[in-house]
C-alpha positions as CSV (number, residue, x, y, z in Angstrom):
1,M,152.8,222.4,66.2
2,A,156.5,223.1,65.8
3,K,158.7,223.9,68.9
4,G,159.1,227.6,68.0
5,E,155.3,228.0,67.6
6,Q,154.7,226.6,71.1
7,A,157.1,229.1,72.6
8,K,155.3,232.0,71.0
9,T,152.0,231.1,72.7
10,K,153.6,231.6,76.1
11,Y,154.3,235.3,75.3
12,Y,151.5,236.5,73.0
13,R,147.7,236.0,72.6
14,V,145.3,237.2,70.0
15,E,142.3,239.0,71.5
16,G,139.7,240.7,69.3
17,G,142.0,240.6,66.3
18,K,144.9,242.3,68.1
19,L,148.1,240.8,69.5
20,K,148.4,241.1,73.3
21,V,151.8,240.7,75.0
22,L,151.4,238.5,78.1
23,R,154.6,239.2,79.9
24,R,156.5,242.4,80.6
25,Y,159.6,243.4,78.8
26,C,162.9,243.7,80.7
27,P,163.4,247.4,81.6
28,R,167.1,247.1,81.4
29,C,167.4,245.0,78.2
30,G,164.4,246.6,76.3
31,P,161.8,245.2,73.9
32,G,162.3,241.6,72.8
33,V,163.6,240.3,76.2
34,F,160.8,239.2,78.5
35,M,160.8,239.1,82.3
36,A,160.5,235.7,83.9
37,E,157.3,234.6,85.7
38,H,158.1,233.4,89.2
């Protein structure tokens, strides 16, 4: 698995044929920027 592919698995998961976003988007920056988990 390539480095970029590993990073994608932290943020998305396939459930029932649909893509599920695992982390929230940043409300200030908008879609595409994820909030940190801590």
